[in-house]
N, C-alpha and C positions, 0 to 999 in steps of 0.2 A: 628574384624580382617577384613582386606581388602586385595584383591589380587592385586599385582602390579608387574611390571618389573623394576628392578634396574640395574644400570650399574656396571658391574664387571670390574674393571680397571686392574686386573692382566693380564699381557700380552696384546694382542690386545683387545681393549674394546669390550665387548659383553654384552648381557642381561642375567640375571638370575631371576627366579621367586621368589617372596618373599611374605610372609603373614605379613603385618605390621598393627599396630594399626590404627583404623579409625581416621583420623585427626580431631581435634576440632578447629573451628575458634576462634581466639582470638579477642580482641577488634578491630573493624574496618575491620574485615575479613569476608569472606563468604565461606561456604563449598559447593562445586559443585559436584553433582553426575554426573559423566562423561558419556556421551552418545557416543561420538566419539572424537578421537584425531588425528590430522594430524601428519604424519611421515616425519621427515627430517633426513635421515640416517647419515649425517655428524655430527649431534648433539653429537653423542657418542665421537667424537674427539675434540669437542670444549673445550677450556680452562675452561669455566664456568661449565662444567660437572665434571671436575676433581679438580677444585680449588674453594675456597670460595673467597669472595670479598677481604678478608685480605691476600690472597695468600696461606693460609693453605690448606692442602689436603682435598678434598671433596670425600667421599665414598658413594656408593650405591645411587647415584642420580637417580631420576625417570625422564626419558625423556618425550618428548611430550608436548611442551609449548603452542601449539595452540589447542583449544578444543571447543566443544559445549556440553551443558548439562543443568541440572536443579539445581537451588539452593535448597540445602537440609537443610541448617541451616545458620543462620546469627549470627555474634558476636555482642556484645553490641556496640551501636553507629552507626550501619549501617543504612543508610537511602536510599530510592530510589529502594531498592530491597526487595523482600519477598520470603519466601519459596514457591517453585513451579514455580517461574519465569524461563522461558527458556532464556538462555544467550549464548553468544559465546565470546571468548577472547584470549588474549595472556599473558601468565604469565611471570614475571620477570625471566631472565635467571638463576639466582641463586636459585630460588624457585624450589621445586619439581614440575614435570610436571604431565601430565594427562594420561600416559600409566598405568592407575590404575582405580579402581572403583570410587575413590574420589580424589579431589585435593582441596587445599585451595588457595584462591586468594584474591585480594582486589577489591572493586568496580571500582576503576580507571582503571583497566585492562580489564574490560568486558563491554558489551553492550547488549541490547536485541537481541536475535537471529532473523535474518530476517525471517519473517513468511512464505515466499515462499520457503525457503530452508529446506531440511531435516537436521537432526543433522550431518550426514556424509558430506553433502555438505557444511554446515556452518563451519565445522572443517577444510576445505581446505583453508579457506579465510584469517584468521588473519595475518599470517606471510607474505604471498604473496602480499596481497592487501595493508597492511600497509607499507611494504617495497617499493612497487611501488609508493604509495602516497607520502611517505616521500622523496624518491629519486627524483621524478619528481618535486614536488612542494615545499618542504622544502629546499632541497639541490640544485637542478638544477634551480629552479625558472622557469620552463618551461612556455613559453608564447604561446598564440594562434598564429597559423601561423608559428611557428618555426619548424625546421626540426630536427627530432629525429632518431638516429640509435640505435636499440635495439639488443644486442647480447644475445642469449639464449632465444629467443622470445617465444618458445613453452614450456619453463620451468615453474615451479610453481610460480615464480615471473613474468616472462616475459609475461604470458597471461594477467596479470593485468596491466602491464606497457603498453602493446599495447592498451588495452581497455580504460584505463584512459586517455592516451595521445590523442587517437583519439577523445574521447568525449570532450577533452579540445581544440580541433581544431588544433592540431599539424599535420604535415606531418610525418607519421610513416614509417620508413624503417626497416625491420626486417631481421635478419640472423637466419636461421634454416635449418633443413634438408628438402629436396625436398618434402617428404611425408606430411609435415605440411603446405605446401604453401596455399592450399585452406582454411584450418582451420584458419590460421592467417589473410588471406584476409577477411574472414567472421567476424573476431573480430575487424577489422578496419584498418589493415595495408594497406598502399598504395602500397608497394612493398615488396617482399620477395626475399632475396638472398640466394641461396643454397650454404652454406659455403663450402660444399665438392667439388663443381664444379667451384666456382668463388671466387676470392679474393675480398673482399668487397671494398678494396681501389681502385679497377679499376672501381667500379660502383658508388661510392658516394664520395662527397667532400663538403667542406664548411658546415658541420653540426653544428647546434647550440648546440645540446646536444647528448652525447653518454651515454647510460645506459648499463653498462657492467655486465653481469651475468656469464661470462666465465672465465675471468682472463688470466694469462699467456701471451702467444704470442699474443692472440687476443687483450688483453688490450694494450700491447706495440704497436701494429700496429695501434691502434685506434686513437692515438694522432694526427696522420698525417691528419686525415679527419676532424678535428675540425677547425672551424673558429678561428681566433686570439682571439675572444671574447667568444669562445665556452666553454662549461662546461662538465666535465667528472664526472660521478658517477659510482662507482663499488661496488659490494657486494661480489666479488670473495674472497674466504677465503684466498687465497695465497697473497692477497694484504694487509692483516691486519698487517703483520710483514715486509712490504716493507720499505726499507730505503730511497727510492726516495721520495722527498718532495711532488711532484705533485700527486703521488699515495696515499700517506698518506692523503692528503687533499680530494682526490676523494672518499676514502673508508668510508663507514659508516655501522653501525649495527642498525637494526630496533629497535624501542622502543615501548612499549605498549602506546596506546593513545585512550582513551575512545571516545572523540569527533570525531576523524577520523573513528573509528569503527562504530559510529552512522551514519555518513554520507555515509560510504561504505554500511552499511545495507540498507539505503534508496535507493541507486542505485540498489542494488540486488533485493529489493522488487518491484521496479518499472520495472525490467527487463532491465535496462540500463547497467547492469553489470552482467556477468555470472561467475559461479563457476564450476569447473570440478573435479569430482572424478575419479581417475585413476583406483582404485581397493579398495575393502573393505575386511578387514580381521578381524577375531575375536581376542579378547585379547590374547588368547592362542597362536596365530601365530605372535605376535608382533616381535619376534626375526627375523623371515623370512623377515618381512617388513623392519626392520632396516638394515638387511644384503643385501638388494636390490634384494631379490630372488622372489619378487612378480611381475608378469607380468601385466602391465597396459593395459587395454582393447583397448585403442586407441593410446597408445604410448605417451600420454600427460595426464595431470591431476594428482592430488596428491593421494598417497596411504593413506588410513585412517584405523585406528584401531577402530572397532565398538564394543561397549558394549551392553548388553541387554537393551531392551526398557521397 
């Protein structure tokens, strides 16, 4: 038996504790003993949490799709990984997550854990860094020397957008609260706009790329600061169901990618990329983390559920 938290969809989604059979990896799968899992509170509301790929109802889903841990068992046909290997990764959204003692995944979704990082630090990386990488380079095709506006720059994704874009040679303009100004400048931002004090439209124009992590009115106002050839990418949840064609084209959802995780891991190990833990909580306190009731020590960084070592 293993201890896990599952989503109770009755009424407002919440977590309930469950003792479930220890999963067994099938052919081509690996079993991971979870050491830490990143928390994305909105995951409880995602359609993939309550529905299967075929549209049928999904019940008792285990959240926490980004994780760091140790391979405990391999299924037949698995190559490249062995029992005892330390890994980190991002599970398919329809698979059970890692807010549990064990989770099952496939080798294509994981990579060796960056050796410089602890398990909690590594667990903050996959969703944020892969989203930043895919948004900047796969979708926006950001080039060196281009001008980038980042909304939500101190968020779980934004911190990686700023770092990766700056390393790529872009001019990075970030919107965030005033208290995060120095932090974002240290990460590589060239300019930080306090969104509470200044309308960004008054400060920037002719942007090559806007990376939107906020949505709503912020996204709507952002179209006006793009060049005619500019590109918009948005990860804001309210954009997924948008009827406006340009918003539909701008919206994307991150996908697991082993090669990108490997490259991100190299940057983390070399110190060229940094990860930030906002707070660590034990497995027993996972509901508090998903309810947003955990105070982050610096106001930035991801909350992580940590299991025994």
